[in-house]
N, C-alpha and C positions, 0 to 999 in steps of 0.2 A: 782422664782429665788431668790437667797440669797441676802440680803443687802450687799453692799460693802462699807467699811470704811477704810480710810487711815489716820494714825497718822503722823503728820509732826512736827518735832522740837526736843524737848529735850529727852535725855536719860541720865541715871546716874547709877552708882553703889553705892548702899547703904551698908555701912560698919557697921555692928552691933558689936560694940566693946566688949560687954559682951558675945557674942557668938563666937567671932573670925571667923565670917563668913561674906561673902558679897553676895548681891542679886542684880540682874538687876532691874532697875526701871526707873522712870521719867514719867511725866504725859502723853506726847504724845505716848511714847512707851507702857505704861501700858494700855492706852485706846485701842490701836491696838490689844494687846494681849487679853484683856477682851472682845473686840468685836468678835474676832475669837472664843473665848470660848462660846460666846452667840449665835453662829451660823452664823456669818457674814463671808464673804471673806474679809480678812484684809491685809493691807500693811503698811509699815513704811518707811518714808524718813527722814534721819537724818545723823549725823556724829558720828562715834565711834573712839576711839584711837586704836593704834596698839599694845597695851599692853595686859596683862592678863585680865584686867577689860573689855576692849573692846571686847576681844574674848568671854568672858562670856556673854556679851550682844548679840553678833551675834549668838552664839550657842543657846541661849534661844529663840531667834526669829525663828531660823530654827526649833527647837524642837516644837514650838507652831504653826508651819505652817503659819507664817506671811510672806507675800511676801516682799522680800528685794532687788529686782533688782536695786533699786536706793540708797541703803545704801552706804555711803562713809566712807573710812577709812583714818584718818589723822595720820601723823607720829608724834604722841604725846601721852600723857596719856589721858585716858578717864575721863570725869567728874565724881566726886564722892562726897558723903556726909558721915559724921560720925553720927551714929544713937545711941541714948540711948532710953530705954523704962522705963516709970515710973511705980509705983506700980498698977496703974489702967489699964495698957496695952497701954497707949497713947504714941506714939513715940515723941521724941523731937530731934532737930538737935543740935549736939555739935559743929559742924563746917562743912563747905563745901568748895569745890574748883570748880569753873565753868570751862568749857572747854576752852582751848586755841585756839579756832576757832569759827567761827560764820557761821551759815547756811544761804545761800541765794539760793533760787531755781532758776534754769535756765528754759528756755522755755520748754525743753524736760521734765523736772520734772513736770512743771505745766500741760503739756499735759497729763502726766501720771496720775496726780491727777484727771484730768477730766474724767478718766475712772471709777471713784468711784462715789457712791451716796453721801457719806458724807466725809468731811475732818475735822480732829480734831487737834487743837493745843491749846496752853494756855499761861499763863503769864510768863512761863520759856522757851517758844519755840523759842524765838529770831527772830520771823518772823512777828512782828507787822507791819513792813513796807510793807509787801506783802499780807496783808489781803484782799485788793481789788482784787488782782489776784486770791487768793485762793477761795474767795467767788464767783468769776466768773466761777471757774472750777467745784465746787461742793458745796453742802449745808454745810456751815461752822459752826462747833461747836467749842466753845471757853470756856476754864475754867479760870475764873478770880480769883479763890481762894478767898482770903480776901483783894485783892487789893482795893485801895480807888476809889471813884467815879471819881476823876480827871483822873485816868488811864483808867477806863472803858469807859467813855462817848465818847471820839472820835473814839473808836473802834467799838462800838455797831452797827452803821449803816451797817457794813459789815457782821454781824453775824446773823445766823438763829436760833441757839440754844446756849444759854448762861448758864453757870453753875457758881454759887456763893457759897462760904462758908458763912453760916448765923449764925455761932456760936455766941451766945450772943444776937441774935434778938428774940423778942417775935413774936407771930402770926401776930400782926398788922404790925410790922416792916418787916416781911417776905413778906407780901402782898404788902406793899409800895415799897419794893425793886423790886418785880416782875413787878409791873405796871410802875415803873420808867424805868426799862430796856426795857420793851416792847414798851414804847413810843418812844424809840430811835433806834429801829431796830428789834431785835429778837422776833418772835412770841412765841417761846418756851423757857421757863426759868425753870431752876432747882435750888433749894436752899436746900442745905444739912445742917443738924444741929446735926450730930452725934447721940447720944442716944435720942435726941428729935425728930428724924425722919427727913423726907424730905417733901418739898412742890414743886409740879410741876404744870406748867401752859402751856396750849396751847390756845392762844387767850384769850377769857373770861373764859374758863373752868379752874378751879383750883382744885387740889386734894392733900390732905395731906396723907402721907404714914408713919405709925409708923415704927420705927427701929425694926429689927428682934432681939429678945432677944438672946444674945450669951454671953459666957464667953470670954471676950476680951483678946487676947494674944498680938496683935499688930494691930493698926488701919491703918498703912501705906498702901496706895493703895485702901482703901475702897471707897473713893470718886470717884476714877478713874473707879473702877468696876461699881459703880452706873451709872455714866455718860454713859459708853460704853454700858452697858446692856439696859439702858433706850432708848438710841438712836436707837440701833438695833431693839428692840422690837417695838418701835413706827414706825420705818421705815418699818417694816414687817407687819404693820397693826393692832397691838395690841391697845386696848383702853388705854386711859390715866391711869386709875387705874391699869390695868393689867401690863402695862409697868413699872409703879412705883413699883408694887409688885415684879416683877422679879428683878428689879434693887436693891431693898432693900435686897432681899435674896442673891444676888451676893455680895453685900457689907458686909453683915453679915458674909458670909463664909470667906471672906478675913481676917476679924478680928480674926479668930480662929487660925491663924498660923503666923509665922514670914515671913517677906518679902512680897512684893506686890503680886507676883504670883509664888514664888518658884524659883527653879534652883540655889540654893545656891552653893557656892564654898568656900574653905578655903581663908581667907583674904590675899590678896597680900600685899607686903610692900608698904608704902606710896611713891608715886612718887615725891611729892612736899610737901612743907609746907602747912598745912591746913589753910584756911581763916576762922576765927571764926565768928559766928553770923548766 
């Protein structure tokens, strides 16, 4: 039977100013899509706007065969970010505007999550207050990005699989981060470091996976592809090195094109003033 994974929380439209194109994205949504591409049965629970950007997100999910029976539509604009790309292919945010709504799952939605093997959310998912409920429903994966320890520590007891951005850490720092996190809850920890590769751990077992050499066009979404592919592979019974190898290949492929997973559209007019930072 296929692994089942549900993304819960954020979605966004990434607006590439130099291309005059917009792409669907967001950590929870990306992980659902990449899990589907990795062979899982995937679902997504979140809120979209009723504008052109929200329609783009919904249509992309349908095209990717992600289950969206619990997708909500709010009478507002969809969350969006303004994206630039530097000469090395690394994306940077010029400005962003969060959604004018906040997700809180009701009991029916939590019951729906319980039909999945894994549920994934992250530091932009807006559901930190419901992690205990999500963890009770399915094995909880959480992406902390580069958030500080003060943010992560109270959440870790609920989490089974934790992902961190380890840019700037050396090998000793990565191992220290892994053991620190495991001592507080999750048995499985992923630390990604871009071109320096990734380190994954399940219990005492630790594996370092080199990055796949590619010509980088855009790194946006690569970490989400890594997490999704790793979780699906491990859940399907792959060894730790094999799961990491598949995940690195998926992340490398994302870096070769613009947008997290495609489905671009001409950029819609800005609905509101952009919040910088």
